[in-house]
C-alpha positions as CSV (number, residue, x, y, z in Angstrom):
1,M,69.7,70.7,69.8
2,K,68.5,67.5,68.2
3,M,70.7,64.4,68.6
4,S,71.1,61.6,66.1
5,T,69.4,58.3,66.8
6,F,72.5,56.4,65.8
7,S,75.7,56.5,67.7
8,G,79.1,55.3,66.5
9,D,78.8,51.8,68.1
10,Q,75.3,51.2,66.9
11,I,75.7,51.9,63.2
12,A,76.4,48.2,62.4
13,Q,73.4,47.1,64.5
14,V,70.7,49.3,63.0
15,N,68.0,46.6,62.6
16,N,69.1,44.1,65.2
17,P,66.8,43.9,68.4
18,D,69.5,42.0,70.4
19,P,71.9,44.5,72.0
20,F,74.4,41.8,72.8
21,A,74.6,40.4,69.2
22,V,77.9,40.2,67.4
23,P,78.2,43.2,65.0
24,A,77.4,42.3,61.4
25,W,79.9,44.5,59.5
26,R,79.0,44.7,55.8
27,S,80.7,46.5,53.0
28,P,78.6,49.2,51.4
29,V,76.9,48.3,48.1
30,Y,76.8,51.0,45.5
31,H,74.4,50.6,42.6
32,T,75.9,51.8,39.4
33,P,73.4,53.6,37.2
34,V,72.5,51.8,33.9
35,W,73.6,54.7,31.8
36,V,77.1,54.5,33.2
37,I,77.4,50.8,32.5
38,A,76.0,51.4,28.9
39,L,78.5,54.2,28.4
40,I,81.5,52.1,29.5
41,Q,80.4,49.1,27.4
42,A,80.0,51.4,24.3
43,W,83.5,52.8,24.9
44,R,84.9,49.3,25.2
45,L,83.2,48.3,22.0
46,L,84.5,51.3,20.1
47,Y,88.0,50.8,21.4
48,G,87.9,47.1,20.4
49,L,86.7,47.9,16.9
50,I,89.4,50.6,16.4
51,R,92.1,48.2,17.7
52,F,90.8,45.4,15.4
53,A,90.9,47.8,12.4
54,C,94.4,48.8,13.2
55,R,95.7,45.3,13.6
56,H,94.0,43.8,10.5
57,P,94.1,46.4,7.7
58,L,93.8,43.9,4.8
59,L,90.8,42.2,6.3
60,D,89.2,45.6,6.8
61,L,90.0,46.6,3.2
62,A,88.4,43.3,1.9
63,A,85.3,43.8,4.1
64,F,85.0,47.4,3.0
65,L,85.3,46.5,-0.7
66,I,82.8,43.7,-0.5
67,G,80.3,45.8,1.6
68,G,80.8,48.9,-0.6
69,S,80.3,47.0,-3.8
70,W,77.2,45.4,-2.3
71,W,75.9,48.8,-1.2
72,L,76.6,50.5,-4.6
73,L,75.6,47.7,-7.0
74,G,73.6,45.2,-5.1
75,W,74.4,41.5,-5.5
76,P,76.2,41.9,-8.8
77,G,78.8,44.1,-7.0
78,P,80.5,41.3,-5.0
79,L,80.2,39.0,-8.0
80,A,82.0,41.6,-10.2
81,L,84.6,42.1,-7.5
82,A,85.3,38.3,-7.4
83,A,85.5,38.2,-11.2
84,V,88.0,41.0,-11.2
85,L,90.1,39.2,-8.5
86,I,90.1,35.9,-10.4
87,I,91.1,37.6,-13.7
88,A,93.9,39.5,-11.9
89,L,95.2,36.4,-10.2
90,A,95.0,34.4,-13.5
91,S,96.9,37.3,-15.4
92,W,99.5,37.4,-12.7
93,C,100.0,33.6,-12.9
94,R,100.3,33.8,-16.7
95,V,102.6,36.8,-17.0
96,W,104.8,36.3,-13.9
97,P,104.6,32.6,-12.9
98,R,107.7,32.7,-10.6
99,S,106.5,35.6,-8.5
100,F,102.9,34.1,-8.4
101,T,104.3,30.8,-7.2
102,R,106.5,32.5,-4.6
103,F,103.9,34.9,-3.2
104,V,100.6,33.0,-3.6
105,V,101.0,29.3,-4.3
106,R,103.7,28.6,-1.7
107,R,101.9,30.6,1.0
108,V,98.6,29.0,0.4
109,L,100.2,25.6,0.2
110,G,102.1,26.3,3.5
111,K,98.8,27.3,5.2
112,W,97.1,24.2,4.0
113,R,100.0,22.0,5.0
114,R,100.1,23.5,8.5
115,W,96.4,22.8,8.9
116,H,97.1,19.2,7.8
117,Y,100.0,18.8,10.2
118,Q,98.1,20.4,13.1
119,R,95.3,17.8,12.7
120,H,97.7,14.9,13.4
121,W,100.3,16.8,15.5
122,A,99.5,15.4,19.0
123,A,99.2,11.8,17.8
124,V,102.4,11.9,15.8
125,M,104.4,13.5,18.6
126,T,103.1,11.0,21.1
127,I,103.7,7.9,18.9
128,G,107.2,9.3,18.0
129,R,108.0,9.7,21.7
130,L,108.7,13.4,21.2
131,A,106.0,14.5,23.7
132,P,107.5,13.9,27.2
133,V,105.3,13.4,30.2
134,Y,106.0,15.7,33.2
135,Q,103.9,15.5,36.4
136,A,101.2,13.4,34.6
137,R,100.9,15.9,31.8
138,V,101.9,15.3,28.2
139,L,103.9,18.3,27.0
140,L,103.6,18.8,23.2
141,P,106.2,20.6,21.2
142,V,104.7,23.7,19.5
143,L,104.0,23.5,15.8
144,G,105.5,26.6,14.2
145,R,105.5,28.0,10.7
146,V,105.3,25.6,7.8
147,S,106.7,26.6,4.4
148,S,106.4,24.4,1.3
149,T,108.7,24.0,-1.6
150,P,108.1,21.8,-4.6
151,F,110.0,18.9,-3.0
152,T,109.9,19.3,0.8
153,D,108.1,21.0,3.7
154,L,110.1,22.9,6.2
155,V,108.4,22.7,9.6
156,Q,109.5,24.9,12.4
157,V,109.0,23.4,15.9
158,G,109.2,25.0,19.3
159,I,110.7,22.2,21.4
160,V,109.9,21.5,25.0
161,S,112.4,22.6,27.7
162,G,114.9,19.9,28.2
163,Q,114.4,18.4,24.8
164,A,117.2,18.4,22.2
165,A,117.0,19.1,18.5
166,A,118.8,15.8,18.0
167,D,115.7,14.0,19.2
168,F,113.8,15.3,16.2
169,A,116.8,14.7,13.9
170,N,116.9,11.0,15.0
171,R,113.2,10.6,14.3
172,A,113.2,12.6,11.0
173,E,112.7,9.5,8.9
174,N,109.6,8.5,10.8
175,L,108.2,12.1,10.9
176,A,108.6,12.3,7.1
177,R,106.0,9.6,6.7
């Protein structure tokens, strides 16, 4: 009967010539094969693409239309698609101006105004004393949705804990500038 050269106490000291050395216990290292890593990364990519497609259907439709028109017709395809879109928007504006203003103009104007407010938000909140300092950190109120009407902009703000809406109401005249 052949005995193993390693006993239970020596397994941690395989290459150590000193019998009185402190054991060097190491966790085992498993080398994952490259094909397993590639398979997992491919699965994550596929999952991410499907999730993105489900969350952004209009963006997917636009990309599909542009790519499909390019594939079918070459460079005139996306150009023709843009011309059709411009003609459709111009017709909508001419035939139903109220609905065009409500669904297109106000939304685009609101997005543009939000971008404009976002650029100056931190400075305006700090100068207007609406950004309190807590533990040496400036806490900014969160800029919410911006909707525009022909005369005013309605800005929704997520206030900091401990702040009152009256603080904004008291400084509304300064914020309007």
